[in-house]
The first five atom37 places (N, CA, C, CB, O) and aatype in JSON, in Angstrom:
{
  "aatype": [12, 15, 14, 14, 14, 0, 18, 3, 19, 10, 16, 0, 10, 19, 19, 10, 0, 4, 10, 0, 5, 9, 16, 0, 10, 0, 9, 10, 1, 17, 7, 1, 10, 16, 4, 14, 8, 4, 3, 10, 16, 9, 1, 13, 6, 7, 19, 11, 1, 3, 6, 0, 10, 1, 10, 5, 1, 8, 12, 2, 16, 8, 9, 0, 15, 8, 3, 0, 6, 7, 0, 3, 5],
  "atom_mask": [
    [1, 1, 1, 1, 1],
    [1, 1, 1, 1, 1],
    [1, 1, 1, 1, 1],
    [1, 1, 1, 1, 1],
    [1, 1, 1, 1, 1],
    [1, 1, 1, 1, 1],
    [1, 1, 1, 1, 1],
    [1, 1, 1, 1, 1],
    [1, 1, 1, 1, 1],
    [1, 1, 1, 1, 1],
    [1, 1, 1, 1, 1],
    [1, 1, 1, 1, 1],
    [1, 1, 1, 1, 1],
    [1, 1, 1, 1, 1],
    [1, 1, 1, 1, 1],
    [1, 1, 1, 1, 1],
    [1, 1, 1, 1, 1],
    [1, 1, 1, 1, 1],
    [1, 1, 1, 1, 1],
    [1, 1, 1, 1, 1],
    [1, 1, 1, 1, 1],
    [1, 1, 1, 1, 1],
    [1, 1, 1, 1, 1],
    [1, 1, 1, 1, 1],
    [1, 1, 1, 1, 1],
    [1, 1, 1, 1, 1],
    [1, 1, 1, 1, 1],
    [1, 1, 1, 1, 1],
    [1, 1, 1, 1, 1],
    [1, 1, 1, 1, 1],
    [1, 1, 1, 0, 1],
    [1, 1, 1, 1, 1],
    [1, 1, 1, 1, 1],
    [1, 1, 1, 1, 1],
    [1, 1, 1, 1, 1],
    [1, 1, 1, 1, 1],
    [1, 1, 1, 1, 1],
    [1, 1, 1, 1, 1],
    [1, 1, 1, 1, 1],
    [1, 1, 1, 1, 1],
    [1, 1, 1, 1, 1],
    [1, 1, 1, 1, 1],
    [1, 1, 1, 1, 1],
    [1, 1, 1, 1, 1],
    [1, 1, 1, 1, 1],
    [1, 1, 1, 0, 1],
    [1, 1, 1, 1, 1],
    [1, 1, 1, 1, 1],
    [1, 1, 1, 1, 1],
    [1, 1, 1, 1, 1],
    [1, 1, 1, 1, 1],
    [1, 1, 1, 1, 1],
    [1, 1, 1, 1, 1],
    [1, 1, 1, 1, 1],
    [1, 1, 1, 1, 1],
    [1, 1, 1, 1, 1],
    [1, 1, 1, 1, 1],
    [1, 1, 1, 1, 1],
    [1, 1, 1, 1, 1],
    [1, 1, 1, 1, 1],
    [1, 1, 1, 1, 1],
    [1, 1, 1, 1, 1],
    [1, 1, 1, 1, 1],
    [1, 1, 1, 1, 1],
    [1, 1, 1, 1, 1],
    [1, 1, 1, 1, 1],
    [1, 1, 1, 1, 1],
    [1, 1, 1, 1, 1],
    [1, 1, 1, 1, 1],
    [1, 1, 1, 0, 1],
    [1, 1, 1, 1, 1],
    [1, 1, 1, 1, 1],
    [1, 1, 1, 1, 1]
  ],
  "atom_positions": [
    [[116.87, 174.8, 64.2], [115.46, 174.6, 63.97], [115.17, 173.1, 63.95], [115.03, 175.28, 62.64], [115.78, 172.36, 63.19]],
    [[114.25, 172.67, 64.79], [113.93, 171.24, 64.88], [112.82, 170.89, 63.9], [113.52, 170.87, 66.31], [111.99, 171.73, 63.56]],
    [[112.81, 169.62, 63.43], [111.76, 169.22, 62.5], [110.4, 169.19, 63.18], [112.07, 167.84, 61.89], [110.32, 169.02, 64.4]],
    [[109.36, 169.35, 62.43], [108.02, 169.3, 63.01], [107.74, 167.92, 63.61], [106.95, 169.65, 61.95], [108.35, 166.94, 63.19]],
    [[106.84, 167.83, 64.57], [106.54, 166.55, 65.22], [106.06, 165.47, 64.25], [105.5, 166.77, 66.29], [106.24, 164.28, 64.52]],
    [[105.45, 165.85, 63.14], [104.98, 164.85, 62.18], [106.16, 164.04, 61.63], [104.22, 165.53, 61.02], [106.03, 162.84, 61.4]],
    [[107.3, 164.69, 61.43], [108.47, 163.98, 60.95], [108.98, 163.0, 62.0], [109.58, 164.96, 60.56], [109.44, 161.91, 61.65]],
    [[108.92, 163.36, 63.26], [109.33, 162.47, 64.33], [108.46, 161.22, 64.35], [109.28, 163.18, 65.68], [108.97, 160.1, 64.51]],
    [[107.16, 161.39, 64.2], [106.24, 160.25, 64.19], [106.52, 159.37, 62.99], [104.77, 160.74, 64.18], [106.56, 158.15, 63.11]],
    [[106.71, 159.98, 61.83], [106.99, 159.22, 60.61], [108.29, 158.45, 60.76], [107.05, 160.16, 59.39], [108.37, 157.28, 60.36]],
    [[109.31, 159.07, 61.31], [110.59, 158.4, 61.53], [110.43, 157.22, 62.48], [111.62, 159.39, 62.08], [111.0, 156.16, 62.24]],
    [[109.68, 157.41, 63.53], [109.45, 156.32, 64.48], [108.72, 155.16, 63.81], [108.65, 156.82, 65.69], [109.05, 154.0, 64.07]],
    [[107.74, 155.44, 62.96], [107.02, 154.39, 62.25], [107.93, 153.62, 61.29], [105.84, 154.99, 61.49], [107.83, 152.4, 61.18]],
    [[108.8, 154.32, 60.61], [109.74, 153.67, 59.69], [110.7, 152.77, 60.46], [110.53, 154.73, 58.88], [110.97, 151.65, 60.04]],
    [[111.2, 153.26, 61.58], [112.11, 152.45, 62.39], [111.4, 151.21, 62.92], [112.67, 153.28, 63.57], [111.97, 150.12, 62.9]],
    [[110.16, 151.34, 63.37], [109.41, 150.19, 63.86], [109.13, 149.17, 62.74], [108.09, 150.65, 64.48], [109.19, 147.97, 62.97]],
    [[108.83, 149.66, 61.56], [108.59, 148.76, 60.43], [109.87, 147.99, 60.07], [108.09, 149.55, 59.2], [109.81, 146.8, 59.76]],
    [[111.0, 148.65, 60.12], [112.27, 147.98, 59.85], [112.58, 146.92, 60.9], [113.41, 149.0, 59.79], [113.02, 145.82, 60.56]],
    [[112.35, 147.24, 62.15], [112.57, 146.27, 63.22], [111.64, 145.06, 63.08], [112.37, 146.93, 64.58], [112.06, 143.92, 63.33]],
    [[110.4, 145.31, 62.7], [109.45, 144.2, 62.5], [109.92, 143.31, 61.35], [108.03, 144.74, 62.2], [109.82, 142.09, 61.46]],
    [[110.42, 143.88, 60.29], [110.91, 143.1, 59.14], [112.13, 142.27, 59.53], [111.25, 144.03, 57.96], [112.22, 141.1, 59.16]],
    [[113.05, 142.86, 60.25], [114.25, 142.14, 60.7], [113.86, 140.99, 61.62], [115.22, 143.1, 61.42], [114.41, 139.89, 61.5]],
    [[112.92, 141.22, 62.52], [112.46, 140.17, 63.42], [111.8, 139.04, 62.64], [111.47, 140.74, 64.45], [112.04, 137.87, 62.94]],
    [[110.98, 139.37, 61.65], [110.32, 138.34, 60.85], [111.34, 137.51, 60.09], [109.33, 138.99, 59.87], [111.2, 136.29, 59.99]],
    [[112.37, 138.15, 59.56], [113.4, 137.4, 58.84], [114.17, 136.46, 59.76], [114.36, 138.36, 58.16], [114.61, 135.39, 59.34]],
    [[114.35, 136.85, 61.01], [115.07, 136.03, 61.97], [114.24, 134.84, 62.44], [115.51, 136.86, 63.16], [114.79, 133.78, 62.73]],
    [[112.92, 135.0, 62.51], [112.05, 133.96, 63.05], [111.52, 133.03, 61.96], [110.89, 134.58, 63.8], [111.49, 131.81, 62.15]],
    [[111.12, 133.59, 60.85], [110.46, 132.8, 59.81], [111.48, 132.11, 58.91], [109.54, 133.69, 58.97], [112.62, 132.54, 58.78]],
    [[111.04, 131.01, 58.31], [111.9, 130.19, 57.47], [111.49, 130.28, 56.0], [111.85, 128.72, 57.93], [110.34, 130.62, 55.68]],
    [[112.43, 129.99, 55.12], [112.13, 129.91, 53.7], [113.07, 128.87, 53.1], [112.28, 131.3, 52.99], [114.13, 128.59, 53.66]],
    [[112.67, 128.31, 51.98], [113.52, 127.33, 51.34], [112.83, 126.66, 50.18], [0.0, 0.0, 0.0], [111.74, 127.04, 49.76]],
    [[113.52, 125.63, 49.65], [113.0, 124.88, 48.52], [113.38, 123.42, 48.73], [113.55, 125.43, 47.16], [114.53, 123.11, 49.02]],
    [[112.42, 122.55, 48.57], [112.63, 121.12, 48.67], [112.31, 120.51, 47.3], [111.74, 120.48, 49.8], [111.27, 120.8, 46.72]],
    [[113.22, 119.68, 46.78], [113.03, 119.1, 45.46], [113.18, 117.59, 45.53], [114.03, 119.7, 44.45], [114.11, 117.07, 46.16]],
    [[112.26, 116.88, 44.9], [112.32, 115.43, 44.81], [113.32, 115.05, 43.73], [110.91, 114.81, 44.52], [113.21, 115.54, 42.6]],
    [[114.31, 114.2, 44.03], [115.29, 113.82, 43.02], [114.73, 112.87, 41.96], [116.48, 113.19, 43.68], [115.33, 112.7, 40.9]],
    [[113.58, 112.25, 42.24], [113.01, 111.28, 41.31], [112.13, 111.93, 40.25], [112.21, 110.26, 42.07], [112.2, 111.56, 39.08]],
    [[111.29, 112.88, 40.64], [110.32, 113.44, 39.7], [110.39, 114.96, 39.59], [108.92, 113.03, 40.11], [109.55, 115.56, 38.91]],
    [[111.34, 115.58, 40.23], [111.53, 117.04, 40.18], [110.36, 117.84, 40.75], [111.76, 117.47, 38.76], [110.19, 119.01, 40.42]],
    [[109.54, 117.22, 41.6], [108.53, 117.97, 42.34], [109.26, 118.95, 43.26], [107.58, 117.01, 43.16], [110.2, 118.56, 43.96]],
    [[108.84, 120.18, 43.25], [109.48, 121.2, 44.07], [108.45, 121.86, 44.98], [110.18, 122.26, 43.2], [107.38, 122.26, 44.53]],
    [[108.79, 121.95, 46.25], [107.98, 122.69, 47.22], [108.8, 123.9, 47.64], [107.58, 121.78, 48.47], [109.89, 123.77, 48.21]],
    [[108.29, 125.08, 47.35], [108.95, 126.32, 47.76], [108.12, 126.95, 48.86], [109.12, 127.31, 46.56], [106.89, 127.03, 48.77]],
    [[108.79, 127.39, 49.89], [108.07, 128.06, 50.97], [108.85, 129.27, 51.42], [107.83, 127.1, 52.16], [110.08, 129.32, 51.36]],
    [[108.09, 130.25, 51.88], [108.69, 131.52, 52.28], [107.88, 132.1, 53.43], [108.76, 132.51, 51.09], [106.65, 132.18, 53.35]],
    [[108.56, 132.5, 54.46], [107.88, 133.16, 55.57], [107.04, 132.25, 56.41], [0.0, 0.0, 0.0], [105.99, 132.66, 56.91]],
    [[107.47, 130.99, 56.59], [106.71, 130.07, 57.43], [107.45, 129.85, 58.74], [106.47, 128.71, 56.7], [108.67, 130.02, 58.82]],
    [[106.71, 129.47, 59.74], [107.33, 129.2, 61.04], [108.06, 127.86, 60.98], [106.26, 129.19, 62.17], [107.87, 127.07, 60.06]],
    [[108.89, 127.63, 61.98], [109.74, 126.44, 62.02], [108.92, 125.16, 61.96], [110.61, 126.45, 63.28], [109.28, 124.22, 61.25]],
    [[107.81, 125.1, 62.7], [106.98, 123.9, 62.72], [106.43, 123.59, 61.32], [105.81, 124.07, 63.71], [106.4, 122.43, 60.91]],
    [[106.01, 124.61, 60.61], [105.48, 124.42, 59.25], [106.6, 123.98, 58.31], [104.82, 125.71, 58.73], [106.36, 123.14, 57.44]],
    [[107.79, 124.52, 58.45], [108.92, 124.11, 57.62], [109.25, 122.64, 57.87], [110.15, 125.0, 57.89], [109.54, 121.9, 56.93]],
    [[109.21, 122.22, 59.12], [109.47, 120.81, 59.44], [108.37, 119.91, 58.88], [109.58, 120.62, 60.96], [108.66, 118.8, 58.43]],
    [[107.11, 120.38, 58.9], [106.02, 119.6, 58.34], [106.21, 119.42, 56.83], [104.67, 120.28, 58.63], [105.98, 118.33, 56.3]],
    [[106.62, 120.47, 56.16], [106.88, 120.38, 54.72], [108.04, 119.43, 54.43], [107.17, 121.77, 54.14], [108.0, 118.69, 53.44]],
    [[109.07, 119.45, 55.27], [110.2, 118.53, 55.1], [109.74, 117.09, 55.26], [111.32, 118.85, 56.13], [110.14, 116.22, 54.49]],
    [[108.89, 116.83, 56.27], [108.37, 115.46, 56.46], [107.53, 115.04, 55.27], [107.53, 115.38, 57.76], [107.59, 113.89, 54.83]],
    [[106.74, 115.96, 54.73], [105.91, 115.66, 53.56], [106.79, 115.27, 52.37], [105.03, 116.88, 53.2], [106.48, 114.32, 51.66]],
    [[107.87, 116.0, 52.15], [108.77, 115.67, 51.05], [109.47, 114.34, 51.3], [109.8, 116.78, 50.85], [109.66, 113.56, 50.36]],
    [[109.86, 114.08, 52.53], [110.49, 112.79, 52.84], [109.54, 111.63, 52.57], [110.95, 112.76, 54.31], [109.95, 110.59, 52.06]],
    [[108.25, 111.8, 52.91], [107.25, 110.78, 52.62], [107.1, 110.6, 51.12], [105.9, 111.16, 53.26], [106.98, 109.47, 50.64]],
    [[107.09, 111.68, 50.39], [106.98, 111.62, 48.93], [108.16, 110.84, 48.32], [106.91, 113.04, 48.33], [107.96, 109.99, 47.46]],
    [[109.37, 111.16, 48.78], [110.57, 110.47, 48.27], [110.53, 108.99, 48.64], [111.86, 111.13, 48.82], [110.91, 108.14, 47.84]],
    [[110.06, 108.69, 49.86], [109.96, 107.3, 50.29], [108.97, 106.53, 49.42], [109.55, 107.22, 51.76], [109.16, 105.33, 49.18]],
    [[107.91, 107.18, 48.95], [106.95, 106.5, 48.09], [107.6, 106.14, 46.75], [105.7, 107.39, 47.85], [107.29, 105.09, 46.19]],
    [[108.48, 106.97, 46.25], [109.22, 106.63, 45.03], [110.14, 105.43, 45.3], [110.05, 107.85, 44.53], [110.23, 104.52, 44.48]],
    [[110.81, 105.45, 46.44], [111.71, 104.35, 46.78], [110.95, 103.04, 46.92], [112.46, 104.66, 48.08], [111.43, 101.99, 46.5]],
    [[109.74, 103.1, 47.51], [108.94, 101.88, 47.66], [108.47, 101.38, 46.31], [107.72, 102.15, 48.58], [108.43, 100.17, 46.09]],
    [[108.11, 102.27, 45.4], [107.7, 101.86, 44.05], [108.86, 101.19, 43.33], [107.2, 103.05, 43.24], [108.66, 100.21, 42.62]],
    [[110.06, 101.72, 43.5], [111.24, 101.13, 42.86], [111.56, 99.76, 43.43], [0.0, 0.0, 0.0], [112.02, 98.88, 42.7]],
    [[111.34, 99.56, 44.72], [111.62, 98.28, 45.36], [110.59, 97.23, 44.92], [111.61, 98.42, 46.89], [110.91, 96.04, 44.85]],
    [[109.36, 97.67, 44.63], [108.31, 96.74, 44.21], [108.54, 96.22, 42.79], [106.95, 97.42, 44.28], [108.09, 95.13, 42.45]],
    [[109.24, 96.98, 41.98], [109.4, 96.6, 40.57], [110.52, 95.64, 40.36], [109.63, 97.8, 39.72], [110.78, 95.22, 39.23]]
  ]
}
């Protein structure tokens, strides 16, 4: 006895949702950037590579501002 067609559709939807989640995990980035001077933390999850690189540059600029303040004193 075969399952009703509704179960086949539901199974197909579950499989597609799983594949979409796996693809998103492979493409999207997540992480945490912390400033060693003031403990500012930027946490990101599910962002594309370009956005992750932008956040990294932002943190590098922030750290450089601390270094410049230390050099001025």
